[in-house]
Every structure is written in C-alpha cells, then in structure tokens.
TIMARLUM-214577 format. One line per 3 residues: number of its first residue (from 1); their letters; for each residue x, y, z of N, C-alpha, C, O, CB. Coordinates in Angstrom, 2 decimals, padded with zeros to 5 digits. Each point is the difference from the previous one (the first is absolute). Glycine has a CB too. Layout:
<atoms>
NUM> A> X,Y,Z,X,Y,Z,X,Y,Z,X,Y,Z,X,Y,Z | ... .
</atoms>
This chain:
<atoms>
1> MID> 014.84,-010.26,021.14,000.27,001.38,-000.29,-000.74,000.41,-001.27,-000.04,-000.76,-000.97,002.30,000.59,002.10 | -002.83,001.34,-001.13,-000.69,000.53,-001.17,000.90,001.04,-000.66,000.46,000.94,000.66,-002.74,-001.36,000.39 | 002.52,000.26,-002.32,000.87,000.92,-000.75,-000.87,000.98,-000.76,-000.67,-000.37,-000.96,002.47,-001.39,000.75 .
4> LRS> -001.80,003.01,000.63,-000.86,001.02,-000.60,000.75,000.95,-000.92,-000.51,001.07,-000.35,-000.93,-001.23,002.35 | 002.66,-000.21,-002.41,000.79,000.90,-000.85,-000.69,000.29,-001.33,-000.03,001.14,-000.45,002.08,-002.03,001.51 | -002.60,-000.15,-001.68,-000.58,000.18,-001.33,-000.86,-001.20,-000.34,000.19,-001.08,000.56,001.78,002.48,-001.29 .
7> DTV> -002.91,-001.22,-000.19,-000.79,-001.14,-000.45,000.80,-000.90,-000.93,-000.47,-001.07,-000.38,-001.59,002.45,000.61 | 003.25,-000.95,-000.61,000.81,-000.82,-000.91,000.84,-001.04,000.73,000.62,-000.85,-000.65,-000.55,002.77,-000.90 | -000.04,-001.88,002.88,000.77,-000.99,000.74,-000.88,-001.13,000.54,000.51,-000.95,000.60,001.11,002.74,000.01 .
10> TKP> -002.91,-001.68,-000.81,-000.91,-001.04,000.48,-000.34,-000.97,-001.12,000.17,000.30,-001.18,-001.11,001.29,002.88 | 000.46,-002.76,-001.30,-000.41,-001.00,-000.99,-001.48,-000.30,000.19,-000.48,-000.07,001.14,002.81,-000.93,-001.20 | -003.06,000.81,-001.03,-001.43,-000.31,000.13,-000.21,-001.38,000.62,000.78,-000.93,-000.23,-001.26,002.39,-001.75 .
13> TPA> -000.58,-001.57,002.74,-000.37,-001.28,000.60,-000.62,-000.89,-001.07,-000.36,000.48,-001.07,000.00,000.61,003.34 | 000.24,-002.39,-001.99,-000.67,-000.88,-000.96,-001.42,000.48,-000.34,-000.43,-000.10,-001.15,001.80,-001.80,002.03 | -002.09,002.41,000.11,-001.36,000.49,-000.25,000.02,001.22,-000.93,-000.86,000.14,-000.86,000.14,-001.00,003.12 .
16> MRR> 001.70,001.73,-002.08,000.13,001.17,-000.87,000.31,-000.43,-001.43,-000.57,000.53,-000.95,001.35,000.85,002.90 | 000.12,-002.34,-002.10,000.34,-000.50,-001.34,-001.22,-000.62,-000.68,-000.23,000.20,-001.19,002.60,-000.61,001.95 | -003.15,-000.35,000.02,-001.20,-000.63,-000.54,-001.00,001.07,-000.45,-000.59,-000.11,-001.07,000.95,-001.89,002.58 .
19> AMA> -000.54,003.03,-000.68,-000.93,001.08,-000.35,000.43,000.69,-001.28,-000.83,000.33,-000.85,000.30,000.00,003.27 | 001.83,-000.11,-002.58,000.50,000.64,-001.22,-000.23,-000.89,-001.22,-000.38,000.47,-001.07,002.11,000.75,002.42 | -001.49,-002.52,-001.17,-000.15,-000.93,-001.13,-001.46,-000.14,-000.42,-000.28,-000.23,-001.18,002.29,-001.00,001.98 .
22> EAE> -002.93,001.38,000.15,-001.42,-000.20,-000.29,-000.74,001.30,-000.32,-001.19,-000.04,-000.34,001.27,-001.95,001.82 | 000.58,003.12,-001.37,-000.66,001.29,-000.20,-000.39,000.20,-001.46,000.69,-000.44,-000.92,000.61,001.39,002.83 | -002.43,-000.26,-002.10,-000.40,000.41,-001.35,001.02,001.03,-000.48,000.41,000.87,000.76,-002.89,-001.32,-000.31 .
25> VGD> 002.88,000.34,-001.68,000.97,000.98,-000.52,-000.49,000.58,-001.32,-000.82,-000.60,-000.70,002.69,-000.63,001.83 | -001.36,002.38,-001.43,-000.30,000.67,-001.25,000.99,001.13,-000.18,000.82,000.25,000.89,-003.27,-000.85,-000.74 | 002.40,001.27,-001.25,000.93,001.08,-000.29,-000.58,001.31,000.52,-000.95,000.53,-000.57,001.82,-001.75,-001.47 .
28> DVY> -000.28,001.74,003.13,-000.57,001.22,000.57,000.27,001.22,-000.88,-000.70,001.00,000.13,001.00,-001.98,002.13 | 000.69,000.92,-003.14,000.26,001.11,-000.92,-001.20,000.21,-000.91,-000.32,001.14,-000.36,002.80,-001.63,000.43 | -003.15,-000.58,-000.43,-001.17,000.08,-000.88,-001.31,-000.07,000.79,-001.07,-000.16,-000.59,002.42,-000.90,-001.22 .
31> GED> -001.27,001.18,003.14,-001.20,-000.02,000.82,-000.64,-001.37,000.10,-001.21,-000.09,000.21,000.86,002.43,-000.84 | 001.14,-003.39,000.48,-000.54,-001.37,-000.02,000.38,-000.83,001.22,-000.21,-001.21,-000.01,000.29,001.34,-002.45 | 000.48,000.48,003.51,000.36,-000.74,001.20,-001.14,000.13,001.00,-000.22,001.08,000.54,002.71,-000.70,-000.94 .
34> PTI> -003.22,-001.47,000.67,-001.18,000.09,000.86,000.33,000.43,001.42,-000.81,000.68,000.63,-000.21,-002.44,-002.02 | 002.17,001.39,001.91,000.37,000.39,001.36,000.25,001.50,000.09,-000.50,000.65,000.91,001.49,-002.93,-000.54 | -000.23,002.81,-001.30,000.27,001.44,-000.01,-001.28,000.78,-000.26,-000.23,001.05,000.60,002.58,-001.48,-001.41 .
37> NRL> -003.19,-000.07,-000.08,-001.28,000.67,-000.28,-000.86,000.09,001.25,-000.59,001.05,000.27,000.69,-001.87,-002.63 | -000.17,-000.27,003.13,-000.77,000.01,001.25,000.61,000.98,001.01,-000.72,000.74,000.67,000.04,-003.14,-001.07 | 002.01,002.40,000.50,000.69,000.90,000.91,-000.28,001.46,-000.35,-000.30,000.81,000.88,002.09,-002.53,-000.55 .
40> ERR> -001.70,002.06,-001.60,-000.24,001.38,-000.43,-001.45,000.41,000.23,-000.27,001.12,000.44,002.07,-001.36,-002.15 | -002.75,-000.66,001.42,-001.42,000.31,000.24,-000.25,000.25,001.49,-000.70,000.93,000.38,000.05,-002.32,-002.38 | 001.23,000.53,002.83,-000.20,000.12,001.45,000.62,001.29,000.53,-000.60,000.69,000.82,000.59,-003.20,-000.62 .
43> AAE> 001.22,002.84,-000.67,000.65,001.23,000.44,-000.83,001.22,-000.39,-000.17,000.91,000.81,002.42,-002.02,-001.02 | -002.77,001.13,-001.01,-000.84,001.12,-000.45,-001.25,000.10,000.86,-000.43,001.10,000.36,001.30,-001.38,-002.71 | -001.44,-000.86,002.66,-001.20,-000.04,000.83,000.28,000.58,001.39,-000.78,000.79,000.52,-000.03,-002.82,-001.80 .
46> IIG> 001.93,001.63,001.88,000.35,000.45,001.34,000.21,001.51,000.05,-000.43,000.65,000.95,001.48,-002.87,-000.52 | -000.39,002.77,-001.44,000.29,001.44,000.04,-001.04,000.85,-000.73,000.14,001.22,-000.10,002.26,-001.81,000.22 | -003.45,-000.06,-000.62,-001.10,000.73,-000.62,000.33,000.61,-001.35,-000.48,001.08,-000.33,-000.29,-000.63,002.58 .
49> KQA> 001.57,-001.13,-003.03,000.37,000.48,-001.33,-000.57,-000.93,-001.06,-000.42,-001.12,000.30,002.54,002.16,000.62 | -002.12,-000.56,-002.17,-000.52,-000.82,-001.11,000.94,-001.15,-000.34,-000.45,-001.07,-000.41,-000.71,003.08,-000.47 | 002.46,-001.79,001.06,000.98,-001.02,-000.37,001.26,000.18,000.84,000.20,001.04,000.63,-001.12,-001.15,-002.98 .
52> ALF> 001.75,-000.92,002.35,001.29,000.04,000.69,001.04,-000.66,-000.90,-000.34,-000.75,-000.91,-000.76,000.70,003.21 | 002.35,000.34,-002.03,001.09,-000.58,-000.77,001.03,-000.57,000.96,000.54,000.73,000.82,-000.92,000.89,-002.73 | 000.65,-002.92,001.81,001.02,-000.63,000.82,001.37,000.27,-000.59,000.22,-000.21,-001.19,-001.84,-001.58,001.91 .
55> VPT> 002.54,002.25,000.11,001.40,000.15,-000.40,000.85,-000.71,001.05,-000.37,-000.03,001.17,-000.06,002.26,-002.36 | 001.56,-002.81,000.78,000.78,-000.84,000.91,000.81,000.74,001.06,000.46,-000.64,000.95,-000.36,-000.91,-002.80 | 000.10,002.86,001.73,000.79,000.71,001.01,-000.64,001.33,000.35,-000.73,000.59,-000.80,002.80,-001.71,-000.05 .
58> GSM> -001.77,001.59,002.05,-000.46,001.31,000.41,000.62,001.10,-000.84,-000.65,001.00,-000.31,000.34,-001.87,002.61 | 001.56,000.69,-002.67,000.68,001.00,-000.85,-000.72,000.15,-001.34,-000.17,001.11,-000.50,002.35,-001.65,001.60 | -002.59,-000.58,-001.67,-000.71,000.05,-001.28,-001.34,000.73,000.17,-000.39,000.80,-000.85,001.50,-002.96,000.13 .
61> GNL> -001.80,001.87,001.82,-001.26,000.68,000.26,000.19,001.50,000.15,-000.82,000.78,-000.49,-000.01,-002.84,001.58 | 001.90,002.47,-000.41,000.29,001.43,000.16,000.28,000.65,-001.34,-000.47,001.10,-000.26,001.37,-001.55,002.54 | -000.13,-000.21,-003.12,000.32,000.57,-001.32,-001.24,000.13,-000.87,-000.16,000.99,-000.72,002.43,-001.99,000.88 .
64> IGI> -003.15,000.02,-000.10,-001.23,000.06,-000.79,-000.85,001.18,000.46,-000.67,000.65,-000.80,000.72,-003.15,000.47 | -000.02,002.77,001.63,-000.79,001.10,000.56,000.43,001.37,-000.47,-000.79,000.94,-000.02,000.44,-002.36,001.97 | 001.61,001.54,-002.33,000.46,001.31,-000.47,000.13,-000.02,-001.49,000.38,001.00,-000.61,000.84,-000.58,002.76 .
</atoms>
C-alpha cells in the first residue's frame, strides 16, 4: 500500500540517506549552497529570467510576489 497523505509519514530509503550524507552543502542564506545555486540558475534559465529565488513553500512564493 502506498500512503500519500503527506511526505512526513514516509521514511527515506538507504539510497536517499546516502545521497543526503554525500551531498555538497553550504549556507543558502549566504548564497553558498551549491545545490540551491544550481537549482536557481537552472530555474532562471528555463523561464528566461536573469535570476530565480528558491523558497520552500508555494505560500511563501505567493507572499513574495505581492
């Protein structure tokens, strides 16, 4: 059975845990997280903008827009 109620009821697989442990990390508040930097560059590229800003929720994105 697949439980689709929320992402908080699932557990990461061993491969997911390994990927998290081996990922490059940095402080995204100071623009030093290489993964977030790549994501923002790619998003800007896709939508044809100079820059993009990753936010963790749709609500936050909506608030920033207004």
